[in-house]
Each structure stands twice: as structure tokens, then as C-alpha cells.
C-alpha positions in Angstrom: 35.6 -69.7 -36.2 32.5 -69.6 -38.7 31.5 -66.3 -40.8 29.4 -64.2 -38.9 25.7 -63.8 -40.5 24.6 -60.5 -41.9 21.2 -59.7 -40.2 18.9 -57.7 -42.9 18.1 -54.2 -41.5 15.0 -54.8 -41.0 15.1 -57.7 -39.1 17.5 -55.8 -36.8 15.0 -53.3 -36.4 12.5 -55.9 -35.3 15.1 -57.0 -32.8 15.7 -54.2 -31.0 19.1 -53.1 -32.7 19.5 -49.6 -34.2 21.9 -48.6 -36.6 24.5 -46.2 -35.5 24.0 -42.6 -35.1 20.0 -43.1 -35.7 17.3 -42.8 -33.1 14.3 -44.7 -33.0 11.1 -43.1 -33.7 9.1 -42.0 -30.7 5.4 -43.4 -30.7 2.6 -41.1 -31.3 1.4 -39.7 -28.1 4.6 -40.4 -26.2 3.8 -39.6 -22.6 6.8 -36.6 -22.2 4.7 -34.9 -25.1 1.4 -35.4 -23.2 0.2 -33.8 -20.1 0.1 -36.2 -16.7 -3.1 -37.5 -16.6 -5.8 -35.5 -14.9 -3.8 -32.6 -15.2 -3.8 -29.7 -18.0 -0.6 -28.0 -19.0 -0.6 -24.5 -17.4 -0.4 -22.9 -21.1 -3.2 -25.0 -22.3 -5.6 -24.8 -19.4 -8.6 -22.7 -20.0 -9.3 -19.6 -17.6 -12.6 -18.5 -16.9 -12.6 -14.7 -18.3 -14.9 -13.7 -15.2 -12.2 -14.8 -12.9 -9.7 -12.3 -11.9 -6.4 -12.2 -13.3 -3.9 -14.7 -10.6 -1.4 -11.6 -10.7 -4.4 -9.2 -9.6 -4.9 -11.7 -6.7 -1.3 -11.1 -5.3 0.9 -14.0 -4.2 -1.2 -14.5 -1.1 -1.4 -18.0 0.4 -5.2 -17.9 1.1 -5.5 -21.8 1.6 -9.4 -22.5 2.4 -10.0 -19.1 1.9 -9.0 -18.8 -1.4 -12.5 -19.0 -3.4 -14.3 -16.5 -0.8 -11.3 -14.0 -1.5 -12.2 -14.6 -5.4 -15.9 -14.1 -4.8 -15.4 -11.4 -2.6 -13.4 -9.5 -5.7 -16.0 -10.1 -7.9 -18.8 -9.4 -5.8 -17.6 -6.0 -4.5 -15.9 -5.2 -8.0 -12.8 -4.0 -6.3 -9.1 -4.9 -7.1 -7.0 -7.0 -4.8 -5.2 -4.1 -3.6 -8.2 -2.3 -2.8 -9.6 -5.3 -0.9 -6.5 -5.8 1.2 -6.6 -2.1 1.9 -10.0 -2.3 3.3 -9.3 -5.4 5.4 -6.1 -3.1 6.4 -7.9 -0.3 7.5 -10.4 -2.3 9.6 -7.8 -3.7 11.9 -5.3 -0.9 11.8 -7.8 1.8 12.4 -9.8 0.3 14.7 -11.1 3.1 17.0 -10.6 5.9 14.6 -12.6 7.7 12.1 -11.8 9.1 8.6 -11.4 13.2 8.9 -11.6 14.9 5.8 -10.9 18.6 5.5 -8.8 21.3 3.5 -7.9 25.2 2.6 -10.0 27.7 2.4 -10.8 27.8 -1.1 -11.2 23.8 -1.7 -7.9 23.6 -4.3 -6.2 21.1 -1.4 -8.3 18.6 0.2 -7.2 15.8 2.4 -8.2 12.6 4.6 -6.6 11.5 7.5 -7.6 8.8 9.9 -7.6 10.0 13.4 -9.4 9.8 16.9 -12.7 11.5 17.3 -11.3 12.9 20.6 -8.3 14.9 19.2 -5.2 15.8 21.1 -3.9 19.3 20.1 -0.6 20.8 20.5 -0.6 24.7 20.9 2.9 25.4 20.4 4.5 29.0 21.1 7.3 29.2 18.5 7.7 32.3 16.5 6.1 31.1 13.5 3.1 28.9 15.3 2.1 32.2 17.3 1.5 34.3 14.2 -0.3 31.8 12.4 -2.2 30.2 15.6 -0.5 26.8 14.2 -2.8 24.3 16.6 -2.4 20.7 15.6 -2.6 17.3 15.7 0.0 14.6 15.0 -0.6 11.4 12.9 1.4 9.2 10.8 2.1 9.5 7.6 0.5 6.5 6.3 -3.0 7.7 8.1 -2.9 10.8 5.8 -3.7 11.1 2.2 -3.7 14.2 -0.1 -6.8 13.9 -2.3 -5.9 17.1 -4.8 -4.2 20.0 -4.8 -0.7 18.8 -4.7 0.5 21.3 -7.3 -1.4 24.1 -5.5 1.0 23.8 -2.4 4.0 26.2 -1.6 6.4 25.5 1.3 8.1 27.5 3.8 10.9 26.7 5.8 13.4 28.5 7.9 16.3 27.9 10.8 16.7 24.0 10.5 14.3 24.0 7.6 13.2 20.2 9.5 9.9 21.5 9.3 8.2 22.0 6.0 5.2 24.5 6.2 3.1 23.9 3.5 0.0 26.3 2.3 -2.5 26.6 -0.5 -0.7 29.1 -3.2 -4.3 30.8 -3.6 -5.9 31.2 -0.2 -2.6 31.1 1.8 -4.4 28.5 4.5 -1.8 25.8 5.9 -4.4 22.8 6.7 -1.6 20.5 7.2 2.1 20.7 7.7 4.9 18.7 8.5 6.4 19.2 12.0 10.1 19.7 13.3 9.0 17.2 16.1 7.6 14.4 13.7 9.3 14.8 10.4 7.9 11.3 9.2 4.4 12.3 9.7 2.1 15.3 9.8 0.4 18.0 11.5 -3.3 18.7 11.1 -5.1 21.8 11.9 -8.2 20.8 13.5 -9.7 24.1 12.5 -9.6 22.9 8.7 -11.4 19.6 9.1 -14.9 19.2 7.8 -17.6 19.2 10.5 -19.3 16.3 11.9 -16.3 13.9 12.8 -14.8 15.3 15.9 -16.3 14.9 19.0 -13.7 16.7 21.4 -10.6 18.6 21.4 -8.3 18.6 24.0 -5.2 21.2 23.7 -1.8 20.9 25.5 0.4 24.0 25.4 3.9 22.9 24.3 7.0 25.6 24.8 8.3 26.1 21.3 10.7 28.9 22.6 12.5 25.8 24.1 11.9 23.4 21.6 15.3 20.7 22.0 14.1 20.9 25.8 10.4 20.8 25.4 10.4 18.0 22.9 13.2 15.9 25.0 11.0 16.0 28.0 7.5 15.1 26.4 6.8 11.7 26.9 5.0 10.6 23.8 5.4 13.4 21.2 7.9 11.5 19.2 6.0 8.4 18.9 2.4 9.9 17.2 3.8 9.7 14.0 4.9 6.1 14.0 2.0 3.8 12.9 
């Protein structure tokens, strides 16, 4: 056999051979250093300062409505949460009106979505008789305390399920948590502001025989469900 011929390093490089332990130098502008053609890197892509923050828009798959949604947020100057609330209110509160009300001194104020024609319960249990607690029942999601959370006191007795909340200043109970519907609110219709109530129908309920009355009532338990 003849002697092996030594190949100069420069020649080896030209023929594609690389010395052991060395990586070939990458040419400038290597494809893996550049974003795909026609697509910018998410980190480098500029975002219009006027556009809402993507996180603000929420993870909504709006499809063809994305542009309309973005323009609506900008035009109305509302957050994504506020816009969603408007949409939900429109559909969930169909046929309802927004009532406002509160205590006598004005420290406690609230708003509640309910029908213009109210169905009010007149209970004859020991406490409801003494404070004339006539009320209509709504789901908790339709009630919002606007002011006075720190000005409320709560009285409970017996089973302590009902939470009789009242203003610490004037003593008026404008709303409370009824025993029959602990997941909702009982609202005093006489504590609502004028102008939104069209009519009131009153139903007597025997709180003196509370368990029997609630068990026999066909709808009262469902009134606090959204």
C-alpha cells in the first residue's frame, strides 16, 4: 500500500471536511436566526399604542368579529370586562329593569336588576312582623352594593341562617339575606327609589310554620337562582 497523502487544512475545509471537535462557522443571516419569511417575531412585532392590550381583550376566540370588538372597546372607552358585562346584562336581564335604593340616611346604596312588576312576600314570623319585612327575592348576581358596606350591622337569631343587615346610622333594613334563599337577597320594595316600579303583588307566607310553608311553596327556592 502506498503512503497516505496529507491534505492541507485549507484544502480539507474546501472539500467539506472539518477538523475534529470544531463546528463549521454559520454564514451570516442563517435561517434559524431569522424569522420565517413574511412573519415577524412576536417579540419584535410592533404593537399600535392605541390598540387594547391583548391581555385586556381576554382569551376570546372572536374570529371575524375581532376587529369589531377591538373598535368597540376603543370607541366606547371601556375595558374588556366592562364590555362583556354590557353584553351579559343585555341578554341575562331581558325584561328586567335596574332599580336603585338604599337606607334612610343614604349611607347604604345599592342597585338591583328585577322586574318592573314585583312579587313581594309578606312574612308573619316573629321578626318580620315587628319590622314589617316585606321583600322580593333576587339572585346574588343581580344585586350590587354601591356604598355602605362598612356601615352595615347584622342581626341573626335561632338558626342564624337569615342575615338581617341594617344601617348602623339610621337603622333601616333595605335588604337582607333570607333564610329561604341564603344564596340570594331579599329587597325591601319600599326602599327603592321612585320611577322604576310599575306594580307590586303581595303574597302572604306563614313564617310561623316556616319549614312547612317553604316546603309547600312551588317557586320560592328558585327565585335566587340565576
